[in-house]
C-alpha positions in Angstrom: 119.3 94.9 130.9 118.1 92.5 128.2 114.3 92.3 128.3 111.9 89.6 127.1 114.6 87.4 125.7 114.6 83.6 125.3 117.4 82.1 127.3 118.7 78.8 126.2 119.2 76.6 129.3 121.8 74.2 128.1 121.7 72.2 131.4 118.0 71.4 130.9 118.3 71.5 127.1 115.3 73.8 126.7 114.7 77.4 125.6 113.1 79.5 128.3 111.1 82.4 126.8 110.2 85.7 128.5 113.3 86.2 130.6 114.9 89.4 131.8 118.7 89.4 132.1 120.3 92.1 134.4 123.8 93.1 133.4 126.0 95.2 135.7 129.6 96.1 134.9 129.7 93.7 132.0 128.6 90.7 134.1 125.2 89.0 134.2 124.0 89.5 137.8 120.4 88.1 137.6 118.2 86.1 135.2 114.6 85.4 135.6 111.0 85.7 134.4 110.0 89.2 133.4 107.7 89.3 136.4 110.5 88.3 138.8 113.3 90.5 137.5 112.3 94.2 137.3 113.8 96.6 134.9 115.4 99.5 136.8 114.1 103.0 136.0 117.3 104.3 134.4 118.5 101.0 132.9 119.7 100.8 129.3 117.4 98.2 127.8 117.9 95.9 124.9 114.7 94.4 123.5 115.2 90.7 123.3 111.9 89.8 121.8 112.4 87.3 119.0 116.1 86.8 120.1 118.0 84.1 121.9 120.6 84.3 124.6 123.1 81.4 124.8 126.1 80.7 127.0 129.5 81.7 125.5 130.7 79.2 123.0 134.1 77.4 123.0 136.2 76.8 119.9 138.4 74.0 121.1 140.7 73.4 118.1 142.1 76.5 116.4 145.5 77.1 114.9 145.5 80.9 115.2 148.7 81.3 117.1 147.4 84.0 119.5 150.6 85.9 120.1 151.3 89.6 119.8 149.2 91.3 117.2 147.4 88.1 116.2 145.6 88.1 119.6 144.5 91.7 119.1 143.0 90.8 115.7 141.5 87.3 116.2 140.2 87.5 119.8 137.7 90.3 119.2 136.4 88.5 116.1 135.7 85.4 118.1 133.8 87.3 120.8 131.8 89.1 118.1 130.5 85.7 117.0 129.7 84.4 120.5 133.0 82.5 121.1 134.2 83.4 124.6 136.8 80.7 125.0 139.4 79.2 122.6 142.0 76.5 122.8 144.8 77.3 120.4 146.4 74.0 119.2 149.0 75.6 117.0 150.4 78.5 118.8 153.2 79.1 121.2 152.6 79.8 124.9 154.3 83.2 124.8 152.1 86.3 124.7 148.8 84.5 125.5 146.0 86.7 126.7 144.4 86.2 130.1 140.7 86.6 130.8 141.4 90.1 132.3 143.0 91.2 129.0 146.6 91.2 130.2 149.3 89.1 128.6 150.7 86.0 130.3 154.4 86.2 131.1 156.7 85.9 128.0 158.0 82.5 129.0 156.2 79.6 130.8 158.1 76.8 132.4 158.1 73.5 130.4 156.1 72.0 133.2 153.3 74.6 132.9 153.2 74.3 129.1 152.8 70.5 129.3 150.1 70.8 132.0 148.1 73.5 130.1 148.5 71.6 126.8 147.5 68.2 128.1 143.7 68.7 128.4 
């Protein structure tokens, strides 16, 4: 639970102070005013007063070549700085890491590479 934090609502383009954010299993399950979202008795609580909570950031033009050991080194550093999504413009499509932490198959078809790279 993150208590009394200011949540940045990017859709409305406003900071919303005095929010409680319930986290279960590493996922946000509820966000709301401190009066609406109760803190469970045995919850681990992070005091968010004076702090801001923002959506995960995207870094859309990196040349880190996330394959093999590079992924194990670079990806945790991005997450530590709030970057939860990246678009690697300089790497190969072999050994890419999926959201669940597993690696993609060693070889994608040419068609899949073009489709994923075209965005």
